[in-house]
N, C-alpha and C positions, 0 to 999 in steps of 0.2 A: 128213659126208654125212647128209642127213635120211632119215627113214623113209618119205617120200612122203606123209605126213599131218602137217601142221603141228601139229595138236592132239596127236598122239603126241609130237612133238618138244618141245612145251610141257608135257608130263606130265599131260594131262587123262585122268582115268579113263574118261570116256565119249567118247574121241577118235573112234571110228568113227561114233558117232551125230552128233557135232558136224560131222564132214566131210560126211556126207550132208545135214544141214540146210544147211550152207554152200553146197553145190552146188545145192540146191533154191532157196534164197534168191537165189543168183546168177542162176538162170534166171528167177525172178520179176522181178528187177530188169531183166534184159535185155528181157523181154517188155514191161514197162511203158515202157521207153525206146523200144523199137521202135514201139510204138503211139503214142508221142508224147503220152501223157496225163499229167496232173499227179498228184502224190501224193494230192491230195484226191479226184480222180475215181477213181483206182485204189483208194483206201481204201473208197470207196462201193461199187465193184464187188466188192471182197473182203469187204465187210461187217465192217469193223474201223475203229476210230478212226484218223484220220490220224497222230497221234503214235505209235501202236503200229506202223503201217506204216513210219514213218520210223525207228523204233528197229530194226525187223526188217531194213530195207535197210542199216542201218549196222552190222549184225553182232550185234545184241543179240537173239538168238533162243532163249536158254535159256527154258524154260517153254512154248515153242511146239512142238507135236508135229509129227512128220513128216506125219501124216495131215492136219493143218491146212494145212501147206504144200502138200501135194498137192491139197487142196481149192482153195487159191488158184490153182494152175495150171489146174484145170478151169474156174474162174470167169473166167480170162483166156483161155479158148478153146483149151486144150490137152487132149489125151487123155493119161491116165496109165495105163500098163499095168504090172502086176507079174508077173514071170515067175519061176517056181521051177524049177530044173533040177538035175540031178545034177552033182556036182563031178567034175573030171577025176581020173583015178587018181593023178596026180602030187601031189595035195593031199588031206589027210585032212579038213580042215575046209572048210566052205563060206565064202563071203564075200559081202558086200553091196556092190553097186555101182549107179551110175546111168548110164544111157546116154540121151543126148538125140539125137533124130533130127530 
């Protein structure tokens, strides 16, 4: 049985960060597809070279910050909101998650 995070299962030290990036990239890819635009057009909107966007969409996002990915979402017409709240009493540590609405 897996940990619920493929990057943990694969032994990555930065597994939580990788999962967050993967979720953001998946949403970017979904929006590009839904808009029906080419990677060239999307790259221009996102102000990045098309080969870099292609790499990003194929899962090569090491070296790309979460902030940069959130900027991509805003350039694609999405609002990004960060909410900080107290953890439930049943957990000692907080956790990071992404909710898409």
